[in-house]
N, CA, C and O atoms as a GROMACS GRO file, in nm:
protein
  484
    1MET      N    1   0.084  -0.118   0.000
    1MET     CA    2   0.000   0.000   0.000
    1MET      C    3   0.088   0.125   0.000
    1MET      O    4   0.187   0.131   0.073
    2PRO      N    5   0.054   0.220  -0.080
    2PRO     CA    6   0.136   0.341  -0.090
    2PRO      C    7   0.136   0.426   0.037
    2PRO      O    8   0.242   0.474   0.077
    3ASN      N    9   0.021   0.447   0.100
    3ASN     CA   10   0.021   0.528   0.221
    3ASN      C   11  -0.096   0.490   0.311
    3ASN      O   12  -0.182   0.409   0.276
    4LYS      N   13  -0.096   0.553   0.428
    4LYS     CA   14  -0.195   0.521   0.531
    4LYS      C   15  -0.338   0.550   0.485
    4LYS      O   16  -0.427   0.469   0.509
    5ARG      N   17  -0.359   0.662   0.422
    5ARG     CA   18  -0.493   0.700   0.380
    5ARG      C   19  -0.550   0.600   0.280
    5ARG      O   20  -0.665   0.557   0.293
    6GLU      N   21  -0.470   0.562   0.181
    6GLU     CA   22  -0.517   0.466   0.082
    6GLU      C   23  -0.540   0.329   0.143
    6GLU      O   24  -0.633   0.258   0.104
    7PHE      N   25  -0.455   0.291   0.240
    7PHE     CA   26  -0.475   0.162   0.306
    7PHE      C   27  -0.606   0.160   0.382
    7PHE      O   28  -0.680   0.061   0.377
    8LYS      N   29  -0.636   0.268   0.454
    8LYS     CA   30  -0.761   0.273   0.531
    8LYS      C   31  -0.882   0.270   0.438
    8LYS      O   32  -0.983   0.207   0.470
    9LYS      N   33  -0.872   0.337   0.324
    9LYS     CA   34  -0.982   0.332   0.227
    9LYS      C   35  -0.999   0.191   0.172
    9LYS      O   36  -1.111   0.143   0.155
   10TYR      N   37  -0.887   0.124   0.146
   10TYR     CA   38  -0.890  -0.014   0.098
   10TYR      C   39  -0.957  -0.105   0.200
   10TYR      O   40  -1.044  -0.185   0.165
   11ALA      N   41  -0.917  -0.093   0.327
   11ALA     CA   42  -0.974  -0.177   0.432
   11ALA      C   43  -1.124  -0.152   0.446
   11ALA      O   44  -1.202  -0.246   0.460
   12ASP      N   45  -1.163  -0.025   0.443
   12ASP     CA   46  -1.306   0.008   0.453
   12ASP      C   47  -1.385  -0.047   0.335
   12ASP      O   48  -1.492  -0.106   0.354
   13ALA      N   49  -1.333  -0.030   0.215
   13ALA     CA   50  -1.406  -0.073   0.094
   13ALA      C   51  -1.419  -0.225   0.089
   13ALA      O   52  -1.527  -0.277   0.062
   14LEU      N   53  -1.309  -0.294   0.114
   14LEU     CA   54  -1.313  -0.441   0.109
   14LEU      C   55  -1.404  -0.495   0.219
   14LEU      O   56  -1.488  -0.582   0.194
   15GLY      N   57  -1.388  -0.444   0.338
   15GLY     CA   58  -1.470  -0.491   0.449
   15GLY      C   59  -1.618  -0.462   0.427
   15GLY      O   60  -1.702  -0.547   0.457
   16ALA      N   61  -1.649  -0.344   0.376
   16ALA     CA   62  -1.790  -0.308   0.352
   16ALA      C   63  -1.853  -0.399   0.248
   16ALA      O   64  -1.969  -0.438   0.262
   17SER      N   65  -1.779  -0.431   0.143
   17SER     CA   66  -1.838  -0.517   0.040
   17SER      C   67  -1.858  -0.660   0.092
   17SER      O   68  -1.957  -0.724   0.058
   18VAL      N   69  -1.766  -0.708   0.173
   18VAL     CA   70  -1.781  -0.843   0.230
   18VAL      C   71  -1.900  -0.846   0.326
   18VAL      O   72  -1.981  -0.938   0.322
   19VAL      N   73  -1.911  -0.745   0.412
   19VAL     CA   74  -2.022  -0.738   0.506
   19VAL      C   75  -2.155  -0.726   0.432
   19VAL      O   76  -2.254  -0.787   0.471
   20GLU      N   77  -2.156  -0.648   0.325
   20GLU     CA   78  -2.279  -0.632   0.247
   20GLU      C   79  -2.327  -0.765   0.192
   20GLU      O   80  -2.446  -0.798   0.203
   21GLU      N   81  -2.237  -0.843   0.133
   21GLU     CA   82  -2.275  -0.973   0.079
   21GLU      C   83  -2.322  -1.068   0.190
   21GLU      O   84  -2.416  -1.145   0.170
   22MET      N   85  -2.256  -1.061   0.304
   22MET     CA   86  -2.297  -1.147   0.415
   22MET      C   87  -2.436  -1.109   0.465
   22MET      O   88  -2.516  -1.196   0.497
   23MET      N   89  -2.464  -0.982   0.471
   23MET     CA   90  -2.594  -0.937   0.520
   23MET      C   91  -2.705  -0.970   0.420
   23MET      O   92  -2.818  -0.997   0.459
   24ILE      N   93  -2.674  -0.967   0.292
   24ILE     CA   94  -2.772  -1.007   0.191
   24ILE      C   95  -2.810  -1.154   0.213
   24ILE      O   96  -2.928  -1.189   0.210
   25ALA      N   97  -2.709  -1.238   0.236
   25ALA     CA   98  -2.738  -1.379   0.262
   25ALA      C   99  -2.810  -1.397   0.395
   25ALA      O  100  -2.898  -1.483   0.407
   26TYR      N  101  -2.776  -1.318   0.494
   26TYR     CA  102  -2.839  -1.327   0.626
   26TYR      C  103  -2.990  -1.309   0.615
   26TYR      O  104  -3.067  -1.383   0.677
   27TYR      N  105  -3.032  -1.212   0.537
   27TYR     CA  106  -3.175  -1.183   0.527
   27TYR      C  107  -3.248  -1.257   0.416
   27TYR      O  108  -3.371  -1.267   0.419
   28ASN      N  109  -3.177  -1.311   0.317
   28ASN     CA  110  -3.245  -1.367   0.200
   28ASN      C  111  -3.228  -1.516   0.178
   28ASN      O  112  -3.299  -1.573   0.095
   29VAL      N  113  -3.138  -1.582   0.247
   29VAL     CA  114  -3.114  -1.724   0.224
   29VAL      C  115  -3.189  -1.805   0.330
   29VAL      O  116  -3.164  -1.793   0.450
   30GLU      N  117  -3.280  -1.888   0.281
   30GLU     CA  118  -3.357  -1.976   0.369
   30GLU      C  119  -3.265  -2.086   0.423
   30GLU      O  120  -3.189  -2.146   0.347
   31GLY      N  121  -3.271  -2.112   0.551
   31GLY     CA  122  -3.194  -2.220   0.611
   31GLY      C  123  -3.052  -2.185   0.648
   31GLY      O  124  -2.977  -2.272   0.691
   32ALA      N  125  -3.013  -2.060   0.631
   32ALA     CA  126  -2.877  -2.019   0.668
   32ALA      C  127  -2.868  -2.007   0.820
   32ALA      O  128  -2.964  -1.969   0.887
   33ASP      N  129  -2.753  -2.038   0.872
   33ASP     CA  130  -2.727  -2.025   1.016
   33ASP      C  131  -2.700  -1.878   1.047
   33ASP      O  132  -2.588  -1.830   1.028
   34ARG      N  133  -2.801  -1.809   1.093
   34ARG     CA  134  -2.790  -1.664   1.113
   34ARG      C  135  -2.691  -1.628   1.223
   34ARG      O  136  -2.624  -1.525   1.214
   35LYS      N  137  -2.681  -1.710   1.324
   35LYS     CA  138  -2.586  -1.681   1.432
   35LYS      C  139  -2.443  -1.686   1.379
   35LYS      O  140  -2.361  -1.600   1.411
   36ALA      N  141  -2.412  -1.787   1.298
   36ALA     CA  142  -2.277  -1.800   1.242
   36ALA      C  143  -2.247  -1.684   1.146
   36ALA      O  144  -2.136  -1.633   1.143
   37ILE      N  145  -2.347  -1.643   1.067
   37ILE     CA  146  -2.327  -1.530   0.976
   37ILE      C  147  -2.304  -1.403   1.055
   37ILE      O  148  -2.219  -1.321   1.019
   38GLY      N  149  -2.380  -1.385   1.163
   38GLY     CA  150  -2.359  -1.268   1.250
   38GLY      C  151  -2.220  -1.266   1.310
   38GLY      O  152  -2.158  -1.161   1.320
   39ASP      N  153  -2.172  -1.384   1.351
   39ASP     CA  154  -2.035  -1.393   1.405
   39ASP      C  155  -1.932  -1.359   1.298
   39ASP      O  156  -1.833  -1.291   1.326
   40ALA      N  157  -1.955  -1.405   1.175
   40ALA     CA  158  -1.863  -1.375   1.065
   40ALA      C  159  -1.861  -1.225   1.035
   40ALA      O  160  -1.755  -1.168   1.009
   41VAL      N  161  -1.977  -1.162   1.038
   41VAL     CA  162  -1.984  -1.017   1.016
   41VAL      C  163  -1.905  -0.945   1.125
   41VAL      O  164  -1.831  -0.851   1.097
   42GLY      N  165  -1.921  -0.989   1.248
   42GLY     CA  166  -1.846  -0.930   1.359
   42GLY      C  167  -1.696  -0.944   1.341
   42GLY      O  168  -1.621  -0.852   1.373
   43LYS      N  169  -1.653  -1.058   1.290
   43LYS     CA  170  -1.509  -1.079   1.267
   43LYS      C  171  -1.457  -0.987   1.157
   43LYS      O  172  -1.345  -0.937   1.166
   44VAL      N  173  -1.538  -0.965   1.054
   44VAL     CA  174  -1.496  -0.873   0.947
   44VAL      C  175  -1.484  -0.732   1.001
   44VAL      O  176  -1.386  -0.662   0.974
   45LEU      N  177  -1.582  -0.690   1.078
   45LEU     CA  178  -1.577  -0.555   1.136
   45LEU      C  179  -1.458  -0.539   1.231
   45LEU      O  180  -1.394  -0.434   1.234
   46ALA      N  181  -1.429  -0.644   1.308
   46ALA     CA  182  -1.313  -0.640   1.397
   46ALA      C  183  -1.183  -0.634   1.317
   46ALA      O  184  -1.088  -0.566   1.357
   47ALA      N  185  -1.178  -0.705   1.204
   47ALA     CA  186  -1.058  -0.702   1.119
   47ALA      C  187  -1.035  -0.563   1.061
   47ALA      O  188  -0.921  -0.517   1.053
   48ILE      N  189  -1.143  -0.496   1.022
   48ILE     CA  190  -1.130  -0.360   0.969
   48ILE      C  191  -1.076  -0.268   1.076
   48ILE      O  192  -0.981  -0.192   1.052
   49GLU      N  193  -1.134  -0.274   1.194
   49GLU     CA  194  -1.090  -0.187   1.303
   49GLU      C  195  -0.945  -0.216   1.342
   49GLU      O  196  -0.867  -0.123   1.364
   50ASP      N  197  -0.910  -0.343   1.349
   50ASP     CA  198  -0.774  -0.382   1.384
   50ASP      C  199  -0.673  -0.330   1.282
   50ASP      O  200  -0.568  -0.277   1.319
   51ALA      N  201  -0.704  -0.345   1.155
   51ALA     CA  202  -0.612  -0.300   1.049
   51ALA      C  203  -0.596  -0.149   1.052
   51ALA      O  204  -0.484  -0.098   1.038
   52LYS      N  205  -0.705  -0.078   1.071
   52LYS     CA  206  -0.696   0.068   1.075
   52LYS      C  207  -0.620   0.117   1.198
   52LYS      O  208  -0.545   0.214   1.191
   53ASN      N  209  -0.638   0.049   1.311
   53ASN     CA  210  -0.565   0.087   1.432
   53ASN      C  211  -0.415   0.059   1.417
   53ASN      O  212  -0.332   0.140   1.459
   54LYS      N  213  -0.381  -0.053   1.358
   54LYS     CA  214  -0.240  -0.087   1.340
   54LYS      C  215  -0.171   0.005   1.241
   54LYS      O  216  -0.049   0.020   1.245
   55SER      N  217  -0.248   0.067   1.152
   55SER     CA  218  -0.185   0.155   1.053
   55SER      C  219  -0.152   0.293   1.110
   55SER      O  220  -0.086   0.372   1.042
   56ASN      N  221  -0.197   0.323   1.230
   56ASN     CA  222  -0.168   0.453   1.292
   56ASN      C  223  -0.032   0.450   1.362
   56ASN      O  224  -0.024   0.466   1.484
   57VAL      N  225   0.072   0.428   1.286
   57VAL     CA  226   0.207   0.419   1.337
   57VAL      C  227   0.293   0.523   1.265
   57VAL      O  228   0.273   0.552   1.148
   58TYR      N  229   0.387   0.577   1.338
   58TYR     CA  230   0.479   0.674   1.279
   58TYR      C  231   0.619   0.617   1.278
   58TYR      O  232   0.654   0.532   1.360
   59PHE      N  233   0.699   0.665   1.184
   59PHE     CA  234   0.840   0.627   1.176
   59PHE      C  235   0.910   0.688   1.297
   59PHE      O  236   0.905   0.809   1.317
   60ASP      N  237   0.974   0.604   1.378
   60ASP     CA  238   1.024   0.649   1.507
   60ASP      C  239   1.161   0.716   1.503
   60ASP      O  240   1.212   0.757   1.608
   61LYS      N  241   1.222   0.728   1.387
   61LYS     CA  242   1.353   0.791   1.378
   61LYS      C  243   1.342   0.923   1.303
   61LYS      O  244   1.264   0.936   1.209
   62GLY      N  245   1.419   1.017   1.346
   62GLY     CA  246   1.423   1.145   1.277
   62GLY      C  247   1.541   1.152   1.184
   62GLY      O  248   1.623   1.060   1.178
   63ALA      N  249   1.550   1.261   1.110
   63ALA     CA  250   1.660   1.278   1.014
   63ALA      C  251   1.795   1.285   1.084
   63ALA      O  252   1.897   1.250   1.025
   64LYS      N  253   1.797   1.330   1.210
   64LYS     CA  254   1.923   1.340   1.284
   64LYS      C  255   1.984   1.202   1.308
   64LYS      O  256   2.106   1.190   1.320
   65ALA      N  257   1.902   1.099   1.316
   65ALA     CA  258   1.952   0.964   1.336
   65ALA      C  259   2.035   0.916   1.217
   65ALA      O  260   2.114   0.823   1.229
   66PHE      N  261   2.017   0.980   1.103
   66PHE     CA  262   2.091   0.944   0.982
   66PHE      C  263   2.197   1.049   0.949
   66PHE      O  264   2.245   1.056   0.836
   67ARG      N  265   2.232   1.128   1.048
   67ARG     CA  266   2.336   1.232   1.036
   67ARG      C  267   2.304   1.330   0.924
   67ARG      O  268   2.393   1.377   0.853
   68GLY      N  269   2.177   1.361   0.911
   68GLY     CA  270   2.136   1.461   0.813
   68GLY      C  271   2.130   1.411   0.670
   68GLY      O  272   2.103   1.490   0.580
   69ASP      N  273   2.155   1.283   0.647
   69ASP     CA  274   2.150   1.227   0.511
   69ASP      C  275   2.003   1.199   0.477
   69ASP      O  276   1.948   1.095   0.514
   70MET      N  277   1.940   1.293   0.408
   70MET     CA  278   1.797   1.284   0.380
   70MET      C  279   1.764   1.170   0.285
   70MET      O  280   1.655   1.113   0.293
   71LYS      N  281   1.855   1.134   0.195
   71LYS     CA  282   1.829   1.022   0.105
   71LYS      C  283   1.819   0.891   0.184
   71LYS      O  284   1.731   0.809   0.160
   72GLU      N  285   1.911   0.874   0.276
   72GLU     CA  286   1.910   0.753   0.358
   72GLU      C  287   1.787   0.750   0.448
   72GLU      O  288   1.724   0.646   0.466
   73TYR      N  289   1.752   0.865   0.505
   73TYR     CA  290   1.633   0.876   0.589
   73TYR      C  291   1.507   0.839   0.509
   73TYR      O  292   1.425   0.761   0.556
   74ALA      N  293   1.493   0.896   0.391
   74ALA     CA  294   1.376   0.868   0.308
   74ALA      C  295   1.371   0.721   0.269
   74ALA      O  296   1.264   0.661   0.267
   75LYS      N  297   1.485   0.664   0.237
   75LYS     CA  298   1.492   0.523   0.199
   75LYS      C  299   1.450   0.433   0.315
   75LYS      O  300   1.372   0.340   0.295
   76GLU      N  301   1.499   0.459   0.433
   76GLU     CA  302   1.464   0.379   0.550
   76GLU      C  303   1.316   0.396   0.587
   76GLU      O  304   1.249   0.300   0.624
   77LYS      N  305   1.268   0.518   0.578
   77LYS     CA  306   1.128   0.544   0.612
   77LYS      C  307   1.035   0.473   0.515
   77LYS      O  308   0.935   0.414   0.557
   78ARG      N  309   1.067   0.477   0.386
   78ARG     CA  310   0.987   0.410   0.284
   78ARG      C  311   0.989   0.258   0.307
   78ARG      O  312   0.885   0.193   0.296
   79ALA      N  313   1.105   0.202   0.338
   79ALA     CA  314   1.117   0.058   0.363
   79ALA      C  315   1.037   0.018   0.488
   79ALA      O  316   0.973  -0.088   0.490
   80PHE      N  317   1.042   0.102   0.592
   80PHE     CA  318   0.968   0.076   0.715
   80PHE      C  319   0.819   0.067   0.687
   80PHE      O  320   0.753  -0.028   0.728
   81PHE      N  321   0.765   0.167   0.617
   81PHE     CA  322   0.621   0.169   0.591
   81PHE      C  323   0.579   0.060   0.492
   81PHE      O  324   0.470   0.005   0.505
   82ARG      N  325   0.664   0.028   0.396
   82ARG     CA  326   0.632  -0.079   0.303
   82ARG      C  327   0.619  -0.212   0.379
   82ARG      O  328   0.524  -0.286   0.358
   83ALA      N  329   0.715  -0.240   0.465
   83ALA     CA  330   0.711  -0.364   0.543
   83ALA      C  331   0.591  -0.364   0.638
   83ALA      O  332   0.523  -0.466   0.653
   84LEU      N  333   0.567  -0.250   0.703
   84LEU     CA  334   0.455  -0.241   0.796
   84LEU      C  335   0.323  -0.266   0.727
   84LEU      O  336   0.243  -0.348   0.774
   85PHE      N  337   0.298  -0.198   0.617
   85PHE     CA  338   0.169  -0.213   0.550
   85PHE      C  339   0.154  -0.348   0.482
   85PHE      O  340   0.042  -0.399   0.471
   86ASN      N  341   0.262  -0.408   0.438
   86ASN     CA  342   0.253  -0.545   0.384
   86ASN      C  343   0.210  -0.642   0.493
   86ASN      O  344   0.126  -0.730   0.470
   87LYS      N  345   0.268  -0.627   0.613
   87LYS     CA  346   0.231  -0.716   0.724
   87LYS      C  347   0.086  -0.692   0.766
   87LYS      O  348   0.011  -0.787   0.786
   88ILE      N  349   0.046  -0.566   0.778
   88ILE     CA  350  -0.091  -0.536   0.819
   88ILE      C  351  -0.190  -0.587   0.714
   88ILE      O  352  -0.294  -0.644   0.748
   89GLU      N  353  -0.157  -0.568   0.587
   89GLU     CA  354  -0.246  -0.615   0.480
   89GLU      C  355  -0.259  -0.767   0.481
   89GLU      O  356  -0.368  -0.820   0.463
   90ASN      N  357  -0.148  -0.837   0.501
   90ASN     CA  358  -0.153  -0.984   0.506
   90ASN      C  359  -0.237  -1.032   0.624
   90ASN      O  360  -0.317  -1.124   0.609
   91ASP      N  361  -0.219  -0.969   0.742
   91ASP     CA  362  -0.299  -1.005   0.859
   91ASP      C  363  -0.447  -0.977   0.834
   91ASP      O  364  -0.533  -1.057   0.869
   92PHE      N  365  -0.476  -0.862   0.773
   92PHE     CA  366  -0.613  -0.823   0.743
   92PHE      C  367  -0.677  -0.924   0.648
   92PHE      O  368  -0.789  -0.969   0.670
   93ASN      N  369  -0.606  -0.959   0.543
   93ASN     CA  370  -0.659  -1.055   0.446
   93ASN      C  371  -0.681  -1.193   0.509
   93ASN      O  372  -0.777  -1.261   0.476
   94ASP      N  373  -0.591  -1.233   0.598
   94ASP     CA  374  -0.608  -1.361   0.668
   94ASP      C  375  -0.734  -1.360   0.755
   94ASP      O  376  -0.809  -1.458   0.758
   95GLN      N  377  -0.757  -1.249   0.824
   95GLN     CA  378  -0.876  -1.239   0.909
   95GLN      C  379  -1.004  -1.239   0.824
   95GLN      O  380  -1.103  -1.302   0.860
   96ILE      N  381  -1.001  -1.169   0.712
   96ILE     CA  382  -1.117  -1.165   0.622
   96ILE      C  383  -1.144  -1.305   0.566
   96ILE      O  384  -1.259  -1.349   0.563
   97ASN      N  385  -1.039  -1.375   0.524
   97ASN     CA  386  -1.056  -1.509   0.469
   97ASN      C  387  -1.112  -1.606   0.573
   97ASN      O  388  -1.193  -1.692   0.540
   98ALA      N  389  -1.069  -1.593   0.698
   98ALA     CA  390  -1.123  -1.678   0.805
   98ALA      C  391  -1.271  -1.650   0.825
   98ALA      O  392  -1.350  -1.742   0.845
   99ALA      N  393  -1.310  -1.523   0.820
   99ALA     CA  394  -1.452  -1.487   0.836
   99ALA      C  395  -1.534  -1.540   0.718
   99ALA      O  396  -1.648  -1.584   0.737
  100ILE      N  397  -1.478  -1.535   0.598
  100ILE     CA  398  -1.549  -1.585   0.480
  100ILE      C  399  -1.568  -1.736   0.489
  100ILE      O  400  -1.673  -1.788   0.450
  101LYS      N  401  -1.468  -1.807   0.539
  101LYS     CA  402  -1.481  -1.952   0.557
  101LYS      C  403  -1.593  -1.983   0.656
  101LYS      O  404  -1.671  -2.075   0.635
  102GLU      N  405  -1.600  -1.907   0.764
  102GLU     CA  406  -1.705  -1.926   0.862
  102GLU      C  407  -1.842  -1.896   0.800
  102GLU      O  408  -1.940  -1.966   0.826
  103PHE      N  409  -1.848  -1.791   0.720
  103PHE     CA  410  -1.971  -1.755   0.652
  103PHE      C  411  -2.014  -1.865   0.556
  103PHE      O  412  -2.132  -1.903   0.553
  104ASN      N  413  -1.921  -1.917   0.476
  104ASN     CA  414  -1.954  -2.022   0.381
  104ASN      C  415  -2.004  -2.148   0.450
  104ASN      O  416  -2.090  -2.219   0.398
  105ALA      N  417  -1.950  -2.177   0.568
  105ALA     CA  418  -1.995  -2.295   0.643
  105ALA      C  419  -2.138  -2.277   0.693
  105ALA      O  420  -2.208  -2.375   0.719
  106ALA      N  421  -2.181  -2.152   0.707
  106ALA     CA  422  -2.316  -2.125   0.758
  106ALA      C  423  -2.423  -2.136   0.650
  106ALA      O  424  -2.542  -2.137   0.682
  107LEU      N  425  -2.382  -2.143   0.526
  107LEU     CA  426  -2.480  -2.152   0.416
  107LEU      C  427  -2.525  -2.296   0.397
  107LEU      O  428  -2.445  -2.388   0.416
  108PRO      N  429  -2.651  -2.318   0.360
  108PRO     CA  430  -2.699  -2.454   0.334
  108PRO      C  431  -2.636  -2.512   0.206
  108PRO      O  432  -2.592  -2.438   0.119
  109GLU      N  433  -2.633  -2.644   0.198
  109GLU     CA  434  -2.571  -2.712   0.084
  109GLU      C  435  -2.638  -2.677  -0.048
  109GLU      O  436  -2.571  -2.668  -0.150
  110SER      N  437  -2.768  -2.657  -0.048
  110SER     CA  438  -2.838  -2.625  -0.173
  110SER      C  439  -2.788  -2.493  -0.232
  110SER      O  440  -2.778  -2.480  -0.354
  111VAL      N  441  -2.759  -2.397  -0.148
  111VAL     CA  442  -2.707  -2.268  -0.195
  111VAL      C  443  -2.566  -2.284  -0.249
  111VAL      O  444  -2.530  -2.224  -0.350
  112LYS      N  445  -2.486  -2.364  -0.180
  112LYS     CA  446  -2.348  -2.387  -0.225
  112LYS      C  447  -2.347  -2.454  -0.363
  112LYS      O  448  -2.270  -2.416  -0.450
  113ARG      N  449  -2.435  -2.554  -0.382
  113ARG     CA  450  -2.442  -2.622  -0.512
  113ARG      C  451  -2.487  -2.526  -0.621
  113ARG      O  452  -2.432  -2.526  -0.731
  114ALA      N  453  -2.586  -2.443  -0.591
  114ALA     CA  454  -2.636  -2.347  -0.690
  114ALA      C  455  -2.527  -2.247  -0.730
  114ALA      O  456  -2.518  -2.209  -0.846
  115GLN      N  457  -2.446  -2.205  -0.633
  115GLN     CA  458  -2.337  -2.112  -0.664
  115GLN      C  459  -2.230  -2.179  -0.750
  115GLN      O  460  -2.176  -2.117  -0.842
  116LYS      N  461  -2.200  -2.304  -0.722
  116LYS     CA  462  -2.101  -2.377  -0.802
  116LYS      C  463  -2.151  -2.396  -0.945
  116LYS      O  464  -2.074  -2.382  -1.040
  117GLU      N  465  -2.278  -2.426  -0.961
  117GLU     CA  466  -2.334  -2.444  -1.095
  117GLU      C  467  -2.336  -2.312  -1.170
  117GLU      O  468  -2.313  -2.310  -1.291
  118ALA      N  469  -2.363  -2.201  -1.102
  118ALA     CA  470  -2.365  -2.070  -1.166
  118ALA      C  471  -2.225  -2.030  -1.213
  118ALA      O  472  -2.210  -1.967  -1.317
  119VAL      N  473  -2.125  -2.065  -1.136
  119VAL     CA  474  -1.987  -2.033  -1.173
  119VAL      C  475  -1.942  -2.120  -1.289
  119VAL      O  476  -1.866  -2.074  -1.374
  120ALA      N  477  -1.987  -2.245  -1.292
  120ALA     CA  478  -1.946  -2.339  -1.396
  120ALA      C  479  -2.000  -2.299  -1.534
  120ALA      O  480  -1.942  -2.334  -1.636
  121GLU      N  481  -2.111  -2.226  -1.537
  121GLU     CA  482  -2.171  -2.188  -1.665
  121GLU      C  483  -2.097  -2.081  -1.733
  121GLU      O  484  -2.136  -2.039  -1.842
   0.00000   0.00000   0.00000
């Protein structure tokens, strides 16, 4: 992710679309386990909050730590944030995927078969 603002927008957009699809199934799919879907929605919302909170980090070194070498400072700062946001994004995606697995387990078999047939066409 290039910067904090774009990462937070990404987390919000991805999480909102996943929650939206889960809520559509919650209200419209007969035989779905609503408690499990509600738990999955909660996990997605928690993942969004966790990712956004973890992204509120600042580079802890100033330019003086690099003896005034601004190129080295900029290089280290860029590497720090790249590594940080890659880790946060991977953790966020893992949490979202776990919630989606829980959501998929809550759907009845007839819906799963219908979705597989729709994809196969």
